[in-house]
C-alpha positions in Angstrom: -15.3 58.7 -5.2 -17.6 57.7 -7.7 -21.0 57.6 -6.6 -24.3 57.7 -7.9 -27.4 58.9 -6.1 -30.8 58.3 -7.0 -34.1 60.3 -5.7 -37.7 60.9 -6.7 -39.2 57.7 -6.2 -42.4 56.6 -4.1 -45.9 56.0 -4.1 -48.0 56.9 -7.0 -51.7 55.5 -8.6 -52.0 53.8 -11.9 -51.7 56.5 -14.7 -49.8 58.7 -12.6 -46.4 60.2 -13.4 -43.2 60.1 -11.5 -39.6 61.8 -12.5 -36.6 59.4 -11.1 -33.1 61.7 -11.0 -29.5 60.4 -10.2 -26.7 62.6 -9.6 -23.3 61.4 -10.2 -19.8 62.8 -8.1 -16.1 62.0 -8.5 -16.0 61.5 -12.3 -16.5 63.3 -15.1 -20.2 62.8 -16.0 -20.6 64.1 -19.3 -17.5 61.4 -20.5 -19.7 58.6 -19.8 -22.9 57.2 -21.0 -26.1 56.4 -18.1 -28.5 53.6 -18.0 -31.7 53.1 -15.6 -32.2 49.5 -14.6 -35.3 48.0 -12.6 -35.7 45.2 -10.4 -38.6 42.9 -9.0 -38.0 40.9 -6.2 -37.1 37.5 -7.4 -36.5 38.6 -10.7 -33.6 39.6 -12.7 -32.5 43.2 -12.8 -33.7 44.9 -16.3 -32.2 47.8 -18.1 -35.3 50.1 -18.6 -33.3 53.2 -20.5 -30.2 54.0 -21.6 -28.7 57.4 -23.1 -25.3 57.9 -24.5 -22.9 60.8 -24.6 -24.4 64.6 -25.1 -27.7 62.8 -25.7 -26.2 60.8 -28.6 -28.7 58.2 -28.8 -31.6 56.5 -26.5 -32.7 53.1 -26.2 -35.7 51.9 -23.6 -37.1 48.9 -23.2 -40.3 47.6 -25.2 -42.3 47.7 -22.0 -41.8 51.3 -21.4 -41.3 52.7 -25.1 -43.7 55.7 -25.3 -44.2 56.5 -21.8 -41.0 56.9 -20.5 -38.3 59.2 -21.1 -34.5 59.5 -20.4 -32.7 62.7 -20.3 -29.7 64.4 -19.0 -28.2 67.4 -17.4 -24.1 67.6 -18.1 -24.0 70.6 -16.2 -25.5 69.1 -13.2 -24.3 66.0 -13.5 -27.9 64.4 -13.3 -29.8 62.0 -15.4 -33.5 61.8 -15.1 -36.5 59.2 -16.2 -39.5 60.7 -16.5 -42.1 58.0 -16.3 -45.5 58.9 -17.4 -49.0 56.4 -17.9 -47.5 54.3 -14.9 -49.0 50.8 -14.6 -48.7 48.5 -11.6 -46.5 46.2 -13.1 -43.6 49.1 -13.3 -43.5 48.5 -9.4 -39.8 48.0 -8.7 -36.5 49.3 -7.2 -35.1 51.6 -9.9 -31.2 52.0 -10.6 -29.2 53.9 -12.4 -25.9 52.6 -13.6 -22.4 53.6 -15.6 -19.6 51.9 -16.6 -16.9 54.5 -15.5 -13.2 54.0 -15.6 -13.7 50.4 -17.1 -16.0 49.0 -14.2 -19.8 49.2 -13.4 -21.0 52.3 -10.7 -24.7 51.5 -9.4 -26.6 53.7 -7.4 -28.3 52.5 -4.3 -31.7 52.1 -5.8 -35.0 53.7 -5.2 -38.1 52.2 -5.0 -41.2 53.0 -7.0 -44.8 52.0 -6.0 -48.0 51.9 -8.8 -50.6 51.1 -6.6 -54.2 52.4 -6.1 
């Protein structure tokens, strides 16, 4: 069964940091590009960051450039999102996603709240 499971979310003060993790199973993780998305209630899900196979390339939304870093560890079947200098507007449910065997696979989502 192809599955993605996120962890690492929670409550953090503005200016703080969090690292999200997403573990993949049921497929050969290293073969696939990975992405992080986020969604605020009532708004469309937006792409936050993307990493290619073997970390060949990375892309970021303008709103997070210079603050977030996406990385992967193919030995651990894990993709990370390091989030620094967090702002209240980063509050959202964060999802990891990949296109595996020709279909989209999403994690269950994890809440990140940035608030004092």
